[in-house]
C-alpha positions as semicolon CSV with decimal commas, in nm:
position;residue;x (nm);y (nm);z (nm)
1;M;0,931;0,077;-1,558
2;P;1,098;0,146;-1,197
3;E;0,797;0,261;-0,958
4;G;0,798;0,535;-0,711
5;P;1,012;0,378;-0,396
6;T;1,298;0,301;-0,670
7;I;1,324;0,621;-0,750
8;V;1,343;0,743;-0,363
9;L;1,626;0,512;-0,310
10;M;1,791;0,706;-0,624
11;K;1,737;1,033;-0,512
12;E;1,909;0,892;-0,183
13;D;2,203;0,798;-0,410
14;L;2,213;1,087;-0,599
15;R;2,156;1,331;-0,288
16;K;2,557;1,375;-0,226
17;F;2,587;1,577;-0,527
18;V;2,344;1,846;-0,389
19;G;2,533;2,186;-0,356
20;E;2,803;2,088;-0,611
21;K;2,878;2,248;-0,926
22;V;2,867;2,079;-1,282
23;I;3,219;2,019;-1,404
24;S;3,108;1,873;-1,722
25;A;2,780;1,716;-1,913
26;V;2,777;1,470;-2,144
27;G;2,525;1,242;-2,311
28;N;2,314;1,181;-2,615
29;A;1,977;1,352;-2,474
30;R;1,904;1,624;-2,726
31;I;1,932;1,912;-2,480
32;D;2,187;2,198;-2,446
33;R;2,434;2,020;-2,217
34;D;2,631;2,330;-2,209
35;E;2,348;2,467;-2,030
36;L;2,458;2,299;-1,706
37;V;2,790;2,346;-1,672
38;G;2,859;2,558;-1,396
39;K;2,542;2,538;-1,270
40;T;2,489;2,438;-0,899
41;L;2,256;2,149;-0,823
42;K;2,022;2,342;-0,547
43;E;1,761;2,051;-0,493
44;I;1,638;1,689;-0,598
45;R;1,269;1,668;-0,595
46;L;1,038;1,353;-0,703
47;Y;0,717;1,330;-0,886
48;G;0,628;0,991;-0,853
49;K;0,869;0,804;-1,133
50;Q;0,972;1,157;-1,255
51;T;1,338;1,334;-1,085
52;Y;1,395;1,687;-1,091
53;L;1,751;1,800;-1,117
54;I;1,683;2,145;-0,950
55;F;1,986;2,432;-1,089
56;D;1,995;2,775;-1,088
57;E;1,719;2,897;-1,382
58;V;1,688;2,582;-1,537
59;S;1,618;2,188;-1,423
60;V;1,646;1,838;-1,563
61;R;1,365;1,617;-1,559
62;I;1,486;1,225;-1,556
63;H;1,221;0,996;-1,628
64;L;1,400;0,603;-1,671
65;L;1,051;0,488;-1,838
66;M;1,070;0,125;-1,895
67;F;1,413;0,028;-1,892
68;G;1,634;0,320;-1,776
69;S;1,884;0,290;-1,508
70;Y;2,124;0,507;-1,368
71;E;2,499;0,459;-1,223
72;I;2,697;0,665;-0,992
73;D;3,059;0,755;-1,021
74;E;3,141;0,484;-1,251
75;Q;3,033;0,429;-1,593
76;T;2,988;0,062;-1,662
77;K;2,728;0,086;-1,973
78;P;2,821;0,222;-2,345
79;D;2,846;0,550;-2,453
80;K;2,538;0,494;-2,688
81;S;2,324;0,414;-2,369
82;L;2,441;0,735;-2,193
83;K;2,165;0,947;-2,210
84;L;2,310;1,243;-1,973
85;G;2,629;1,185;-1,725
86;L;2,674;1,478;-1,535
87;T;3,052;1,519;-1,290
88;F;3,086;1,707;-0,996
89;K;3,363;1,756;-0,782
90;K;3,235;1,431;-0,562
91;G;3,177;1,204;-0,851
92;K;2,910;1,144;-1,149
93;M;2,578;1,069;-1,195
94;L;2,501;0,883;-1,493
95;F;2,136;0,805;-1,672
96;Y;2,097;0,573;-1,928
97;T;1,792;0,458;-2,165
98;C;1,594;0,740;-2,021
99;S;1,360;1,062;-2,086
100;V;1,574;1,362;-2,011
101;K;1,452;1,708;-2,062
102;L;1,523;2,057;-1,932
103;V;1,250;2,225;-1,774
104;D;1,237;2,590;-1,649
105;D;1,091;2,723;-1,316
106;A;0,750;2,803;-1,454
107;F;0,738;2,443;-1,558
108;L;0,787;2,343;-1,178
109;K;0,492;2,533;-1,083
110;T;0,264;2,371;-1,311
111;V;0,347;2,015;-1,157
112;D;0,096;1,902;-0,901
113;W;0,354;1,798;-0,610
114;E;0,064;1,684;-0,382
115;A;-0,020;1,390;-0,625
116;D;0,311;1,171;-0,528
117;V;0,220;0,949;-0,285
118;M;0,524;0,930;-0,115
119;S;0,591;1,279;-0,073
120;D;0,539;1,495;0,251
121;D;0,289;1,687;0,064
122;W;0,072;1,423;-0,037
123;S;-0,304;1,533;-0,011
124;P;-0,548;1,189;0,044
125;K;-0,824;1,471;0,030
126;K;-0,730;1,569;-0,351
127;A;-0,666;1,200;-0,446
128;K;-1,048;1,177;-0,328
129;E;-1,187;1,458;-0,521
130;K;-0,994;1,357;-0,828
131;L;-1,125;0,974;-0,791
132;K;-1,474;1,098;-0,760
133;S;-1,516;1,316;-1,039
134;Q;-1,416;0,981;-1,264
135;P;-1,679;0,719;-1,136
136;K;-1,670;0,513;-1,443
137;M;-1,306;0,469;-1,437
138;M;-1,175;0,117;-1,338
139;V;-0,983;0,103;-0,986
140;C;-0,676;-0,078;-1,206
141;D;-0,706;0,238;-1,421
142;A;-0,723;0,486;-1,146
143;L;-0,395;0,352;-0,930
144;M;-0,206;0,397;-1,244
145;D;-0,313;0,734;-1,322
146;Q;-0,010;0,972;-1,242
147;E;-0,235;1,249;-1,190
148;I;-0,403;1,105;-0,901
149;F;-0,133;0,836;-0,785
150;S;0,191;0,973;-0,917
151;G;0,470;0,707;-0,846
152;V;0,200;0,380;-0,855
153;G;0,321;0,139;-1,060
154;N;0,189;-0,193;-1,199
155;I;0,324;-0,382;-0,864
156;I;0,162;-0,169;-0,650
157;K;-0,109;-0,128;-0,831
158;N;-0,210;-0,507;-0,808
159;E;-0,070;-0,544;-0,417
160;V;-0,305;-0,267;-0,343
161;M;-0,603;-0,408;-0,484
162;F;-0,541;-0,744;-0,325
163;R;-0,498;-0,553;0,016
164;I;-0,809;-0,396;0,005
165;G;-1,025;-0,694;-0,138
166;V;-1,110;-0,515;-0,475
167;H;-1,165;-0,662;-0,805
168;P;-0,944;-0,438;-1,090
169;E;-1,248;-0,368;-1,278
170;S;-1,452;-0,249;-1,032
171;P;-1,547;0,116;-1,137
172;V;-1,442;0,370;-0,879
173;G;-1,789;0,549;-0,842
174;N;-1,941;0,155;-0,715
175;L;-1,677;0,160;-0,433
176;P;-1,823;0,236;-0,083
177;T;-1,683;0,486;0,116
178;K;-1,458;0,247;0,335
179;K;-1,324;0,125;0,022
180;L;-1,273;0,443;-0,149
181;N;-1,077;0,547;0,169
182;D;-0,872;0,224;0,178
183;L;-0,796;0,246;-0,205
184;I;-0,620;0,603;-0,107
185;E;-0,433;0,492;0,225
186;E;-0,263;0,173;0,086
187;A;-0,157;0,316;-0,208
188;R;0,040;0,497;-0,007
189;N;0,128;0,255;0,258
190;Y;0,225;0,015;0,037
191;S;0,450;0,245;-0,174
192;F;0,654;0,278;0,172
193;D;0,649;-0,102;0,264
194;F;0,783;-0,151;-0,095
195;L;1,079;0,097;-0,024
196;K;1,143;-0,107;0,288
197;W;1,142;-0,435;0,126
198;K;1,321;-0,262;-0,156
199;R;1,608;-0,151;0,069
200;I;1,719;-0,518;0,185
201;D;1,630;-0,686;-0,137
202;Q;1,323;-0,882;-0,016
203;L;1,075;-0,714;-0,226
204;K;0,941;-1,040;-0,465
205;K;0,959;-1,232;-0,117
206;H;0,646;-1,019;0,001
207;W;0,453;-1,013;-0,336
208;Q;0,109;-1,134;-0,251
209;V;-0,055;-1,178;-0,577
210;Y;0,167;-1,001;-0,831
211;H;0,313;-1,265;-1,020
212;Q;0,172;-1,521;-0,792
213;K;-0,002;-1,833;-0,885
214;K;-0,210;-1,947;-0,578
215;C;-0,399;-1,681;-0,360
216;P;-0,250;-1,676;0,002
217;K;-0,555;-1,648;0,184
218;C;-0,786;-1,886;0,007
219;G;-0,553;-2,082;-0,225
220;E;-0,735;-2,040;-0,516
221;E;-0,585;-1,972;-0,861
222;I;-0,474;-1,623;-0,904
223;I;-0,635;-1,468;-1,215
224;R;-0,400;-1,289;-1,485
225;K;-0,595;-1,037;-1,697
226;D;-0,537;-0,732;-1,901
227;T;-0,748;-0,510;-1,778
228;G;-0,877;-0,153;-1,802
229;K;-0,799;0,115;-2,062
230;G;-0,419;0,060;-2,061
231;K;-0,451;-0,302;-2,092
232;R;-0,204;-0,375;-1,815
233;S;-0,176;-0,721;-1,647
234;S;-0,392;-0,728;-1,335
235;F;-0,321;-1,059;-1,064
236;Y;-0,616;-1,076;-0,839
237;C;-0,795;-1,323;-0,649
238;E;-1,171;-1,369;-0,762
239;K;-1,312;-1,531;-0,448
240;D;-1,106;-1,241;-0,240
241;Q;-1,126;-0,954;-0,452
242;K;-1,469;-0,847;-0,495
243;L;-1,638;-0,716;-0,793
244;Y;-1,825;-0,371;-0,691
């Protein structure tokens, strides 16, 4: 599943269409595509892994899910995979194997934009309040909670826990104040590092524990285990990541 930084890169690719009118809309998403024709793309907003194409009176929410993708201008994938294709004067945006929904302005007002770890609106204070309200939640689950850390995925989760030296199964309420602050800070810091490395196609080169065999600090074996309520894969070093 694409994580927040990858969606930021997608937004940058789509930005050229802002201010343009939709000439045609195609695809097999179960929406009223005609409602988009003639509408002007006013803005593109992100909420973690979700992309909002904001038009007059209506907006489109795109979620790439596990295997979604997009293309600009040229369609190279089959029509059966095309969920939504919008044609503008400057070209096309095409979304495949993803979730597409129409939402109204009232819905947009319910989105907690301050939960997006890569947004200028990001609120570490609010994230801390949410974490403190769920002291029994494991750190691995907390980082993947899109209501707290919107945009964080499994790569970021694992690398952040290694950076701060915390075992994934540690309950949030057991973390010392400094570690809790580190968790919040590094969720954002690593997301921007992810973006930087992704731009130059060097993300995997910088993985410390994710799908690695040996700890880069002590040389011990990296443990792989499905952890938390979500049973997502965690990669960690038992020596360098403390279980609180």
